[in-house]
N, C-alpha and C positions, 0 to 999 in steps of 0.2 A: 693828823688824821684825814683831811683831805686831798693831801696830795697822797693818802698812803691808798686810799679809798679810789682816786685816780687812777693810779699806777695797775691796784687790783684790776678794774675796769679794763682798763685797757686791754690786760694779761689776757681777761677774760676772751674781750673783741678779735683781738688778735688770735684767738686759737679757734673762735665759734670762721672767723673767713677765711685761714688753714683750712678747716674742716670743709668747708661749703665749696672750698674749691677744690677739696682733693676729689679724684676720679672715685666713684661711690663702685662700693665691691658686694658684691650681687651673693646673697645666700644662695643653700642650693636650692629654694625654691622659688628664688627671687631670677631673674635675665634682665640684661641691658641689652634693649634692642634698637636698633636705629636704620630707616626708609631710603632703599639705594635707590632714588628714581634717577638721577642723573649717569649718563653715564659714563662720563670721565670720571667722575665721583666711585663708580662702583670700580671701574680699573686701577683707580689708585687704593682703594680699601685691596683689593686683591696682594697687587704687590708689596703694601706694607705690612701686610700680616704673614705671607711668606718671607719675608725678608727677617721680621723678626720674631720666627718663628726658634725654638730651641729645642723641642726633643723630636714632635714629629709631624707629618703633613699627609692627610689622606686627603682624599678627592675623587669623586662621581662625576663624570662628564655622558653626555649624549654626544657631543660632537666637541670633537677636537681638532682643530683646521691644521691645513698647510700653510699659514702666513706667517703676519708679524704679530701679532697676541699672541699665539701659539707659541712661537719658536721666542719671546721674551717671556712667556710662562716656562717654557722648559728651561729657559739659562737661570732662572731666578730657584728652580727647583733642584737644577745642579749646583748651585753654589748653596745652598741649604744642604743638601748629601754632604759635601764635600767638608763642610764643619758640623758633619756628625749627626745632621738630621735624619731621621729616619722619614720616608717618601714611599708610599702605596697610591697608587691611580686605576680606577677602574674607567673603562670608556668603552662607551656602546660600541660593537666591534663593526658597523655597518659602516659607523660613521668615524673611525679613528683614522685621520690624517697624516700623525704624526709618521713620515718618512721612515723606510723597514731601517737603513743606515743611522738615522736618529735614538731609534729605538732601542737599538744593538750599542748605541753609546752609552743611554742612559742608565741601559743595564751596566756598563763595566765601571760607570759611578757609583751605583749599587740605588739606583731608583727602579723600583720594582711595578711592572707595567701588568695590566692584566685586563679583559675584553669580555665582554657581557654578548650572550650569542654569537658566538663567531658562525659563520656560515658551515654548515654540516649537511652532509645529503641524508642521513640517518634524520637531525632533526628541522622537516622542513620550515614546522610551524612557526620556529623561531624566528624566519626572516619579517612575520609581523608581529610578533613580541620582543619589544624594546626596551632597552633601559632608557628614559625619558629625564633622570634625574641628572640635578646639576647642584652639588657639595664642596665645599672648601673648607675642611678642618684643620685648625691648627692646635697644637700643643694636648687636643680633648679638652679646650676651654673658651678659645674663640670657633666661629665660622658663618661663614655667608651660605645661602641658599638664594633659590629663586628663579628666573626665567632668564639669564644669561647662560649660552655656551660659550666655549673660550675660539672665538672666532672677531675679525676686525669688526664686522658689522652690527657689533652689539656694543663697541665703546666709541663708537664715530674716529674710527679713524680714514685718515682720507681714501679712497679707491674703493669703498666696500657700500653696500646697502646700509642704511640705516633703520635698527628697531627701535620702538620705543619702548624697552625694560621696565622690569622693577624684580630687584634683589630685596635679602632683607641680612641685617649684621646682627648676629648675638653673640653675647657672654654670658657664661652663667655656667657651670658645671651640670647642671639638672637636663637642661634641652640638650646641649650639647655632647652630654652620655648617651641620649639617646639617639643621634644622629650617628654617635661612635659608633655604639651597640648595632647598627643596623649594617653599618659598613663591616666591621668585623662578620657578620653574619652573610653579608654578600663574600667577602674577600674570600672565606670559608667556601663557600657553596661551590664546591668541584662540579656538579654537574651542568652549573650553568654560566659559570665565569672561569676561565679558562688563562694561561699566561697566553701572551701577546705574540704575532709570529713575528719571527726574524727574516725568514725568507733566506735567500745565501748571506746576509750579510752576519755573521758568527766570528768569536775571537779565533777559533780554531782555522777556519777558513782563510783569513787574513792571517795567519801566521805561517799560513802552509811553508814549505821547503821545496817543496813541489821536487822530490828526489825520486818519487817512485814512478814504475811505467818505462816506457818508450819515450823515445825523441819527442814525437810525436803529443805524448799524454804531456809530459813535463811541460811542454812550449803552451800547451792547451791551459793547464795549471798556472803555471804563470801568469799569460793573459789575466785569465779570472780573479786570481791573486790581486795582480797589479790593478784591477779597474774597481776591485771593492776598497784595498787602501786606498785608490784616491778619493773615491766617493765618500770611506767615512773621515780623510782629512779636511774634503768637503763637510762633512754635517759638524765635524769641530767647529771649523771656521763659521759657519751659520751660529751657533750659541753663542760665540764669542763675539761676533756681530750684533746679535739682536741685545748685547744689553747697549752698547754706542747708542741705540733710538731713543734710550732712557739716560743717555747722557749728553745728548747734547746734538746727535745726528740724526738724520732721518725724519720718517712721520710721525713719530711719537714724542718727539722734541718739545713741544710749546704745550702738550697737555698732564702727560706723566712725568714722573722724576723718583730719581732711586733717593731713600733713606731722608722720605720729607718728612719725617720722624713725628707723622701724625696719631695721637691716639683716638682711635674709630671709637673707644668706650666713655670717652670723656665729655662728651656731648649725646649719649645714646640716653631712652630713655628706661630708667629701674619700673618693668612690671615684677606682679607680683605671680603673673600665672601666664605660661604659654607653656608648648608644647608642640614637640615633631611629631609630624604626623609619616608616613611611609605604608607600602605595604609590604605584607607580611613575606618572611624569607623562608625561613623554616619548617613553616608549616603553614597547613589552610586558618585561616580566620577572618577576622574582618579587614579589609583592605579603607584606602585612604577616601575611594570614593563610597565607601557608607561614611565615612567622618563628613565628606562633604556633604552630602544629604541631610546628614545630623544637622548640620550649622544653617541649612537652607531651611529645614522646618521650624529652627529656634526662632527664626526672623519676627516681629511682632508689627515691626511700624517700617524700616527701609532695606532694601537690598540693591548693593549697587554693584556691579562686575566687568571687569576689563578680562579679556579673554581672544587669542587671535583669530583661534579657530571655536564657530557655536552650528555645531550638531549635537544636541542634548540626546541620550537615551531615552526611554518612554518613564524612568522611575525618576530621572531630572526634570523632565519636564515636566511631569506632575507631579512633584515636589514644588517646582518656583509657579504653578500653575495655582496650586493649595492656597500658598503663599499670598499671591493676587488674592484669592477670595477670601481672606483673612483679613484685609485691608490693608496687606503690606507692597509699598512703592517700591515694585522690581524695576530697576533700569541695567540695561547690559550692552557696555562699548565693545564690539567689534570691527574686523576689518571691513572694507568695500572692495568693492573689483580694483578701484586706485590703489590702493595698499596694499592687498596682499599678497605675500608671496608666494604660496602655493593657489593659484586663482581658481584651476579646474578645481581641486577640491572643496576649496571655499565655495563657487556658486553651487556646485553639485549638492551638498551637503545641508550648506546654511540655508541654501534656498530654500530646496525642499524644507525646511523646517518653519523657515521665516511665516508664510501664512498662519501656519496653526500657532505657534509663540503670542500675534498680534492679535489673534483672537481672543486667545486665552488671556489675556489683558497684561502680556511682556512689552517691556518698554523698549526698544535696540535703538541705538546711532550705530554709523558707521564711518568709521574712519575715512577720510579722504584723502592722508597722502598728503607726499608722495613716501614719507618715512612709511613704518608697518606696525602695525602694535603687534606685540610679540609677550605682554605682562600678563600673569596669571592670579589674580590678586580678585577678591571681595570684601568688603566690612556688612556685614548686619548689625541696625540698630545701632549704628554709630558708637560700638562699643565692641565687637570681635571682628579681627580681621586675619584673614587669610594671605598668605604671600610664598608661592611654589613654582613648581611645574604644572601642575596639573590644568589641562584645557578644559573644556565645555563641551566635549566630544565624546566619539566612543571608542577612539582610539585609547584615549587617556581613561576611561571606566572601565572596558572591557582589552585590550590588551597591552600595554603601556606600563612599567611600574614607575610611578609616579612619589614626588615627596613634597613637604612644606614647613609652614611653621604655622601654628597659628595662636593668636593672641586674645585677650580681653582686655586690653588697654584700651583706654577711651582718645589719647595723645594719636597713640600709633592710629588709631582707626580715622582719627583725621586727618592725619599728614596723607596717609593714603586716598581717604576721602576728595581731598582735595586735589591730589595729584591726577587723579582719573576725570575730575569734573573739569579740570583744567583740559585735559584731554578731549574731553565730550564740546570742546569750543570747539574744536577742529574738525565735529563729525555731523553727520545728515542726522536728525532725531529722522524715522520714519514711522512714514502713516500707516493708517486700519489696510490701506490701497496697497501697500508696500514702497511707496514711493517718496523722495523725502520731504518733507512737509514747508520746508525752505523752495523758493523758485532757485531752478538750476542758470548758470550761468550758461551765454548760448555754444561759448568751447566746449560744454559737458555736457555728455550723454547720460543716461539714466535709465535702465537699472546695469546693464552692463555694456562695454565695449566689445567690441565683434571683430571677425576676423582669425585667422587659424586658431585661437584657443578656444573660436567661440564651437567650433566642429569639436575639439574636446572636449568640452563643457558637455556637448550635446551624447558624446556619449558615454561622458561617466552618468550623465545623470539616467540613461538606459542599462549603466550598471550596478546605477542605485539598491535597487530592490536584494540585489545579490548581495551587494557590501553589509545590507542588515542583516539581512539572515544569516553570514558567515559570524560578524561578531556581535 
């Protein structure tokens, strides 16, 4: 009898342990979330998800650069398309750095690319209205969103600038379906989203037999065709060589790998409430800025945020100040002149608002650098967390399209808050006089470096009232 009970207990224990180590499967109302603050981890997650895709890949990016990170991503997307995965990309036209010959190659491989607000003389206002989204969706089941674009600088690839950023991995049909619906609406928005331009790099031009017209016309046609063919062959080599970066050659070999076999859901946090936030596409309605204000208004104890650009509009400034009056500890980490990548903008707009923010009780930290803060995240009352593309500036509030994830999980909030506070250790806390509270080292000057940029800064500060009026 005792032996039977022992065997039964052993079976039960084995079952329980096997169940405990299984990957959690969220219901439609639940999601698995993982904060990605480490740049290498964020890059590897994208590699693994693309390699694991079985049905579809959709992506929206503000910046898709012309560099190693971009080429590796495109090579992986090409391989996915070759195994039957449907691949669609939307890129902001102003920051689409994919060479035109590569765009044509990708189209031949079955990858569709569209651009948001291509430059058009009939739509001059589009120049300032950009798609700032950063979203990668795999099989309508998993996604990554946050602050990172597709460019070397965001993944600590040697040779580029280093950005301190943050993304969030999500698995769960509920939240991911919200993001998928948003992408599909954008994809079908024929007014604002157009097929990408290939210039002269079309398959028809490259297959031209050059038999029409006189000798001079045929010779010119042949020269142009051969040039296009050469560029096309070069594009093929670019993608073929890109994967070697992950296979043991080049600048990426020590950080990233193909087929890592890592499951990003295995150590993610199972949460009961999460939501994808975005601006409306097909009709007017509440945008992500309204959601951000509501989250600030919900704060009762603490509000800690990280944003690269801090130039809040009146509504947001009032919401932050009202939180302070309620007794909320409001702390915001942003860039200093030593770390900012857009220094003239930073000085002109942030410095113009700094005094009022300090007077209204908002506590400010300025990152010392040399890296640049690029995260767009905040935590409310150690419970609500937002991670996305939304900056605390007028561009995000009034002009650009933005996205993000909000959740009320305490574990996600703790991880995010710890990451922000860790970066605050490398920042100056700013006193009421607008200067750092700590004693500066002899080689440091404050508040701002001088030189050519100082002149640019003064000009932009003169234009600041016009900027505020326009947006």
